[in-house]
N, C-alpha and C positions, 0 to 999 in steps of 0.2 A: 767624656762621653756623653753626658747632657747638651754641652754646648754645640758638640758635632750633630746631634739629633736636630738641634732647634736650628742649627744651619741647613739642614737638610730640608728640614719643613719650610723653610723660606724661598727654596730654589721653585722657577716656574714650572707650570704642568709640563710634562713630558709624555713620551708614548709608551706603548706596552712595556718596552725594555726597560725603561726608567723607572716604571712603576714596579716593575719584578726587582730590579737592583734596592729601590726603596724598601718593599718588603723584606727583601733578605737582610739588609740592614738593621731594620727593624727588629726581626726575629733574632738577628746577633746580639742587640743591646738587650731583650728581653732575658736570652739565656746567659748572656754575661752577668746582668745583674743578679739572674735567679740563682745563678751558681754562689755569688756572694752571699745572697741571702741565706740560702740553705746551711752554709757554713756558719753564719751567725746563728742561726735556728739549732743547729747541732750543739754550739757551744753556749746556749742560752744568752745569747747577747740581744737584749730587745733594741736597744740603740741602733745597731747594726743592722739590724732585721728590718726596722723600720725605713732606714736610710736608704738600702738597697732596693727594697720593695718599691718606695717611692719613685727611686730613677727607673727601675723596670716599668713602672705605670705610665713614665712621662712618655713612653714610646708610643703610649696610646694616643698622644697629642697631636699626632700627625693630620694634616688636610691633605696629603697628596694621594693617598690610597683609594680605590673605588670601593664601595661596600663588600663586595666579596673578597678582595686583599685585605680590608680593615677586620674582615671577619677571622680572617685566619690569624692576624696578629693578635686579635682579641683573645682567641681561644688560647693562643700560648700563655697569654697573662692569666687568664682564667684559671686555667689548671693549676697554676703555681701559687694563686691567691687562696683556694681550696688547703693547700697545704700551710700555709700563713695563718689562716682562719682555725685549724687545728692546733698550732702553736698558742695563738691567744686564748684559746678555751683551755690548754693545758696550764698557759701560765698563771689564769685566774684562779684555775682549780687548786693549784698548788699553794696560791696565795702570794706568789712572785712579787705579782701585780694586782690591784683591784681592776675591775673591769670600769668602773667610773675614771680611775685616773688613765685608764687606758684607751678609754673615749674621749677624754680630754687631750692626751698627748698626740694622738693621730691629726690632732686638727692644727697642729703645728706645721703641718708639710709644707714646703714652700709654693708649690703649683697645686691649684684647686682642683684639677682632675685626680691626679695621684690621692690629695688628699681625701675626695668625697669617696673614690674607691675602697680608702683604707677603712674612712669611717662606715662604709657600709659594712664591711667586713667586720669591723669591732662591735658596729650595731647588730648584728647578725648573735655574735656572742652575746651581747648585752641583753638582748631577749631573752636568751636560752637561760641565763643565769638568773631571771626573774628579780634583780635588783631593781627593777622600774617596771612600770606597766609596760606592756608590749604596744598599746595603741600610741603611750608616749615618744616611744624611740621611733616607731613607725612614721608616725607624725611629723618629728623632727628630722627624719631622712629625706621622707619626700618633698619637704620643703627645702633643704637644702641642697637639693641635686639641682634645682633652680638655677645653681650658679653656674651651670653649663648649658649655655644657649647655641652653642654650634648644634646644627642638627644631626651629624654623625656621631660625633662623640657623645651628643646627651642623650640619644636612642639608646647607646649600648652601654651607657652607665646606669642609665634606668631599667634596663633589661637585667644587668646584674643586679641590681637592687630588688627586681620582681623574683629572681632565680634564688638568691640567699634567703629573701624571707618567705617563700612560699609555704615551706614547712614549719613556720611559726607564726601564722596567722591565726586568731582568735575565731574559734569555729565550734561547733557543738560537739562534744566529747574531746576538745583539746585540752592541754594543759593552761591554756591563756584565753583572758576573757575581753570581752567586748566585740561582739560580731559586726556592730554597726560601725565601730572604727576600723575593721577589718575592711568592711566595703568600701568604705570612703576611702582608705589608704589607697586600694586596688584603681578605684574610680579616678582618683587624683591622679595616680601613676599614669594611667590610659590617656587622660585628657591631655596632661601635658606631653607624653611621648607621640600623641595625634597631631600637635601642635608642631612641635618640632619636625616631624615626618612631612607632614604638609609645607612647612617652611622652604623644605628642600627644593621644591619644585620651583621657587622664585628666587631662588639664587644662582648666579652665573649667567653668561650670556644666552639671549634665545637662541641661537642657534646650536645651543646642546640641550635643549628642552625635550627633545624625545630621548637623549642618552640618561637625563636627569630622571626621566620616567622609568624608564629600564632598571637603572639603580634604585629607584624608590620602590618599585615592584620586589625587588631582591630583599628589601627591609620590611615588607609588610608584615610577616609572622612576627616580628618583634613586638608590633603594636598588637596585635590579634590575640596574643597569648595572656594579656591582661584579661580579655572577655573569658578566655578558657578558664583562668584562674577563677574568675567570678563565677563562672558556672559549677567549678567543683566546691564551692564553700556552701557545705549542707545547710548552713543557717540561712542560705537566700531562699526563704520558701517563697510561694507565689504572691502572698501581698508583699513583700519585701520588695521582689521583682516588679511587681505591677506599680508600686507606689514610689520607690527610690531608684533601683537600677536601670530600668528600661528607659525613663523618661531622661536619667541624666545621659545615658548613652547616645539617645536619639537626639536629645539637644547638641552634643558635640558633633555628631555626625553632619546634623542640618547645616548646623553654623559655620563648618569648617568651609563649605563649600568648593570641596574640592573632588573632583568626580570619581579619581582612583580612590581616593579614602572613601568615600560615600559607597561605590559600589562592594569594595572588599569589607568594609565596616556592615553593612548591611547583612552581606552575606554571611560574616562572621556569626552575627546575632542569631541568625536564623541554622544556623548549622551548631553553634555552641549549647543552645538553651533547649530546654525539653519541648517536646511539641506541646505537652499541656500546658505549658507556659504562653506558647505561642496563640495557643486557641482562648485562652482566657485574656489576653490582652491582644486580640486582634486589632481592635479598634484602632487601639493607640499605635500600634506597630504599624498599620497600614497607613495611617494618616501622615507619616511622615514619607512617604513615596512621591506626593506631590511635589513637594520641597525640596525634593532633590534636584540637582543639576539637570538641564536637557540633554548633556553628554553622557549621562549614566546610563548604564545597559540595565533599566529597568525589570524589562522583559525578562530577562535570565533569572534575576535574582525573584521576581515574584513567581515566577514559575515554578523555581526551586522550592519556595514556603508553600504554595498550593501542592506542588509533588509530594512533599514530606507530612503535610497535614493528611491529605487523601490515605496516605498510607497508615497514618495514625489512625484515621477513620475506619480502615478496614480490618483494625486489630480486634474489635471488639464491638457488641451491640450497644454496649453502655456508652464507648465512646462516641459513636455515631448519635446517640441522643443529646448529647452534649452539641454537638454540630448543629442541632436543631434549635437548641435552647439557645446558643449564641447567635444565630442568623448568619451563619458564616457565608452561604452564598450571597447575600446580600450587602455584605460589608467587602469580600472582595469585587462584587460587580461596581459598587459605588466607588471604590478605591480606584480601579481601573479607568472609571470615566473621569474621573477627577486627574489622573495622570495624564489622560490624553487631552482634557480641557487644559490642563497647565503647560502642554506643550504642543501649540498647534503645529510646529514645523516638523512634529514627529513622521517618518516615512511611514507609509501606510503598512510596508511589513512589519515594521515595530507592533502599531496596533492590532494588526491581524494576529499577529503572535500572542499578545497578551488575550485576545479572546480564544486561540487555541488552548493555550493553557487552562483558562476559565472554564473550557468547555470539558476538558479532560478531567479537571475536578469535580464539576458537576455530576459528570457520569459516573465517576468513581463513588462519589459521596450522595447522590440524590439520582439515582439512577431510574427512579418511579418519578421525576418529576420533569415530564414532559416541557411545561411552561418554562421551567427554568433555562432548559436547553433553547428553545426556541426565542427566550429573552436573550440569550446570547448572541443568537444569530441575528435576532432584530438590531441589538445594538452596534453588531458588525455592518451591518447593511446601512445603519445610520450614517458610520464612520466612513463608508465606501459612497455614499449618495454625493451626487454631483460631480463624480468622477467617471470617464468612459472606461470601457475595456483595460484592465490592468496590464500596463507594458513590462513591469518588474517583476521578473521572473522568480525573485525569492518570494514575493506577495503573493504570487500566484500559487507558488507550493504551499504556502501557509492555507490559502484558501481549501485548496484541495485536501490539506490535513484536517483543516477544519469540517469539512464536508463528509469526511472518511469517517470522524470519529464516530458518530450515531451508528453509521453502518456495522462498524466493528464491534460496538457495545450491544446492539440490540439483535444482530444478525437478521433483521427482517426489516426490508424496505418499506413495508406498510407502515411502520413505526415512524420510519423518516417521512413518509408521506403524509403524515398529520402535522407536521412543523410546517407552519404558515410562511416562514421566512426562510426554507430551506430553498424554494427554487428561486426567491429574490438575491440570496447569494451568489447561486450559481450564474445570473444572468449578468455578473460581473466579470467572468472570466472570458477570456478568448476564445476564438473558434476552435484552436487546437486543444486549449486544455479543456474545454467543454464535451469533446470527444472522449480526453481520457477519463473525465469524471463519468461519463456515461458508461465506460466499459468497466470502470471500477465498480459501478451500481449493479450492473447486470451482472458481473462476474460475483457479487455479493449475493444475488437471487440465487445464481448457479448453484454456488457453493452449501446455501443455507437450504437449498430445494424449497424455497418461498413460494407459494402459490397466491398469483391476486387475483381474487375472486369478485371484483366488483368492478363496473363500467367507471365510475367516478376515480377510483384509485389507479385504475389503468390510464386514464386521462391525466391524472397526475403525474403517474410515471413517465408517460411519453413525453409530457412538457420537459421532465426532468433530462431524458435522453434525447431530446430532439436533435442534439448535433449529429446522432447518427443516421437518423430516420429522414430527414431533408435535408436540403442545400442550406445552409447559412449564409447571411447577409456578408458579401465582402469575402465568403471562402472560395478558395482555389483549389477546387477537386484534383485539378491536372497534375498539383504538387506532391498530390498523395500517392505514396506507393502502393501498387497494384495489389501487392499480398497484404500490406496493411487493411486497403480498403475492403478486399474480400473477407479479411477475419473479422472485421468490425461487423459486417453486414451479417456474417454466420452467426455472430453473436446474438444479434437481433432475432434472425432467424429461432434461435434454439429459445431464446425469451418466448416468443410468441406460444411456444407448447407449454410455458409455466402457466399460461392464462387460462383459469377453469373455474368453473362452478357447477356443482349439482345441478342447481335450478336451471330449468331449460330457457326461461325467459331471459335471465340475468345473463345465461351464455350466450345467447342471440346478441344482447346489447353489447357486450363484450365484443363479440367478431365485428361489429357495426363501427365501433370506437376502433378497431385495430385497423381495420378497412379504411376508414377516412384518413388516419395517420399514413397509412403507407403508400396509399394512390397518392398522396404528396408528395412521396420521396424523391421524384424524378427517375429516368427510365434504367438509369445504372443498377438501383437498388431493387426494382421490382422483382428482377429474376432469382433475388435471394430470399426475398422477404413473402412474395406472394404463394409459391408453393406451402411454406409452413401455415400461411394463413388457409388455403385450400384444406390442407389436411387435418387442420384443426376443425374447421367447419364441418368435413367429412365425419369425424369422430361424433359431433352432435346430431348430424344426419343417422349414424347408425343408431344412436340412443333413442331418436324420435321415428325409427323405423315402424311404417305401418300407418303415423298418423297422417290426417289431410286437415285442408284448411284453405281458406280463403288469405292470398296474398296481399291484397290491397290495404292500404293504411297504415300507420305506424305502430299503433297499439295491438295489433293481430296477436294471436298466441305464436308460438315459436313452432312452425311446420316444416319438413322437409322441401315443401314447394318454395316457401320464403328462403330458405337456405339458399336452396339451388338458385333461385334467382339473384342472390349476392353473390354467390360462386361465379355466374355466369358474367355479371359486370366485373367482378375481381380479375379474372383470365382474360375477357376482352382488353383489359390495359395493357396487357402484355404487347399487344400488337404494337404499342410505340416504341417498343424497345428496339428493332423487334425481335423476338425470341419466339419465331414459330413451332420449331421441335418441343419447347417446354410447354408452351400453351396447347399443343395437340395432345401431350401427355395428360396434363390435366383436365381437358376435355373428358379423354377416356375414362380418367379415373372418376370424374362425376358422373358419367354415361353410366357405370359400373354399378355407382351406388344407387342412381335413380331405379337402374334395373331392380336392385334389392328390395327398394321401397315400392315397386309395382307402379311406378310413374312412367308409362311409356312414351306420351308426347314428351317429357321433359328429357329422358334418355335419347328418345331422335334425335331431339334439339341439339345435344351435345356433340351426337355423331355429326350433325350435319354441319355445325361447325369446325370439327374437324376435318373433314371432307374438304372444305373451305380451306381452310389452311393448306392443308397437303395440296389442293390445285393451284392457288394463287401464291402460296408464300416459300414454298420447300422446293426448291431448284436444285439442290446439292444431291447427286445420285446417291452418295452412300446415304443420306439423311431420309432419302425417298424408301430405299430398302429398309431401312428401320422402321420409318414410320408406318409404311405397310401391314410391315410383321405384327407390330404393335395394334394396328386396326384389326388385322384377321385375328389375332389371340383374343382382344377385349370381344369382339362382335360372335367369336364363337361361343363365350361365357355367356353369352345373352340368353334370356330363355322368355323375355316379357313381349316381345314384338310379334305383331300378327303378321300373316301370311303376306300382306301387301309391303308393309313397312320393311318386313325382312327381305324379301326380293329385292326392293330397291336400293338397300343398304349392301347385300351380298353381289349384285350385279355390278354395283359402283366398285366394290372392294375387286373383284374378280377382273375387271375392266382396267384398274388402275395397275395391276399385277402385270398384267400383259403389255404395259406398257414402259414399264422399266426401260432404262438405258440398255442393258448388256443383256444376252441371250439367258446364260446361265442364272443369272438373278430372276429375269421372266419365269424362267422354269421354276425356281423354287417356290417364288410368290405363288405361281399358278398351283402346283401342287399342295402348297399350304392350306389354298382356299377350300381344295376337298373337305376340309375338316369342318368345314360353315356348313356342310348338307348332311352331315350325318353326328348325332351327338347321342352319349350313352343316358341320357337323364330320362326320366319316366316320361316325360312328355315331349323329348327330344324331337328331334329333326331325323328321319331316317329316309332321305331321297338317295337309294343307290344309283340312278340314272346320273344324276348331276355330279356324283363323287365320280364316277367312271368318266363322265365328260371333262371334268378338270383334271384329270389323271392322262386320259389320252390328249387332251391340250398341253400339257407338260411334255409330255412323249414327243409332239410334234416339234415343241420348241428346243427340245433336248438335240432332236434328230437335224434341225436347221443348224443348230450351234455346232454339232458334229461335222456336219459338212462343211462348215465355214472352217473348222480346224482343218480338216483332210484338204483342203485347198491350198492353203498356206504352208502345209507339210511341215509344222511346225508341234511342239510337245503339247498335247491337249489334254486336260482332264474332263473332258466333254462326256467320256464313258461312265464318269463318275456320276454325270447326271442319272443316266439311266439306272445305275444301282440305287442312286437315291430314290427313284421312282419304284423300282423293283421293291425297296421295303415299304413305301407307301401301300404298293399292292398287297404285300405280304400282312401289314396291319388291317388293311379293310377285308381281306380274304378271311380273317381269321374274327372279325367282327360278323360275319356271317353274311355279308351284303351279297344277294345271290349274282349280281353284275359282274361280280370277280369271281373268274371261276380258276381251276387249276391249268386249264389250257392257256387260258389269258398270260397265267403266269409264267407257264413254260416257253410259251412263245417269246416272251420277253427275256427269260434267261437264254435262249437261243441268239437272240438278237444282240445281247451283252457279248456273247462269245464271239461271234461274227466282227461285230465292231474291234474287240480286242485284237483280231488276229488280220485286221486290215492293215496293209503294206504301209499304209499313211500314218498310223498311228504309233507316236512312240511309248514304248511300255513304261507304266508308272509305277513305282512299285507301292505306293498308298493304295492306286487303284486295285492294284493286283490282291493286297492284303484285305481290302474293304470288301471286294467280291466274293473271296473266299471264306471271308467271316459270315458273309450274308447265306452260303452255300451251307456253312456247317450249322447254322440255325438252323435251315429247311432239316438236315439230316437229323438233329436234334429233336426236331418236333415229332419226326417219324418214330425215333425210337421211344418216344414220352408215351405214345399210344395214345388212347382217348379219341373223343370225338375231333379234337384238333390233327392228332396224329393221322388218323384216317383222311382227314380231306388232304395231306401231303403226301400221302402213299402215291399218288398217280404223278406226281412230280418229279422228275428225272435230274438230279445234280450232277451226274458225271457226265463228261462228252462222250 
């Protein structure tokens, strides 16, 4: 059987099917020899038990199986060896054979590999019997295992040694003595296993290098278990770890010069040993990182270390004070600098990722140290210096993470504005990412309702979000989706409302700063940002209402006049867009605010500008209708104008109303102008003659519209105009205007009836309902009684 197995082991490499066949043959050999071994154990035949166990273990001499398949074969043999160990223990307990003789006997096995497996098994019983010091047996075993230099077989042999000796290592509270020897045994086994593991990479043809890397990855836990065993030894206190364990491990890690081993083992060290040990040996641990191979993913390992330690720092205030004592930040910062210096070819994304991890650590452990945060950003700027805009999307993503971290931690952009290196890092982003970061900043401000209250802070803020408020060099705005552009500009508009200061002088400086930046934003942006600035300035005007002062000079106090001057300049900028409808609305808003501040010349100037826009810029008929009604509504609320100025403005308004394109629009605008001559304020205008003139003019226009409708014999709503005018008459009739009499109203009712009965007018249900509702209102007022009811008594609503 052994000869057959040896023949199999000499076959050339095959495919997956061959490997399955070899595994099956190996398992069959293990099972067959295990069967005979069990029979020998049952009959207490030590000689045959050793014979068949050696033949069973010979199956592990194969070199044809992958690590995964070899592990399956190993586990079959391992289970059987546990039974053999129990037999050895029972034999020595009964006195059938001394453990010393047994230890000598198994060394006569023919092949080295079975001999060493048996030796380890008996060694376990030897230690348990205490007939020899545990340290001597362990040292003997770990030395003799050097007899197997084949990487795969040697790894599993030493793994077996580690497993069977784990519960027999000298430790505090154990029945065995010699903690230092136990540590030495585990360290020696670890070092030898790592050498075997690394050697696997350099055996075989180059074309199978990737395959060997995958196979080695499957075996890494065999090596890492030694470090786990070390961490479980209670006798390994901080002093021993600092003086012996960590230096020996790091020496092996650095000297092996294998990227896979270095990455995995550094990660193991971080994961298995206590955080307290890492903190107290931080300098020693970090000193190994610059010595690692350039291909090692250092950023991941360092990030895990910083993440663990930051969690540890958050566990209690006492622990946090330890971080200050050991100067953890300085050591991490120095180590990262050395790693980057030692690897000049490190990609930018790797270096930036390291700084992201360091910044995250700093914000969690030292949130009050803004100088540390700025130092990290400054180090990142130094690494990026000499490079143009980043083109690596992964590096750009890490830069965004670096810049977002302070915003998330402090929930206050004002804190980030104190970091001198923050904008310098942003300068390395491309135009698209600069916009993304600007949106993140604005979202942070909105989410945390942060109020930026000084002009210098706003200057710094607008420098950060410049990607949204002006065209960047080389930017292609045409490529930007229209909806995305609107959303970006709306976010800037919302931001403007977050800029506030209770001090009037400072608030004026804020407005001037915002104006300076947004007027450089180009015509596409002004329609979004100018309204926000205007209304923000009008808020300040309301606060200053009643104050006056000179508007010349830079250092004059904040007054409504000075703010209105700024507003005039700002709205005037919309002329380059052009957006005359928006500019007109803003002029009217400013005029109304000037009215409340008793500034007649200023209000008149804003109205003048509104009329100029209406005359020269607004050509669309629908836009004209909207604009004239806005002008009428605003002018009707104004109470500051003298007779001359008001007459000029009302004359222009009524004139523009009568010149609208369509007769119905003219009619409605003209009768709306009637409200300009009658207001209910204490000092309001009450000119009944001009009210009546407006209404009569509206009637003439409605009559002309009706005649045009009759001429075309089409369905018309022109009668509706008469009914609308009737309602205006009723409104002013109730206001007590003497020129509006019940006779006038009665004549208008009869006129409407006459027009309705005209053969040329097609009946319209909505017109009928409107007229009926108006007549019912008149009847309601009659029944209501009182002074109003008496006025309506003489009006007949029935035909």
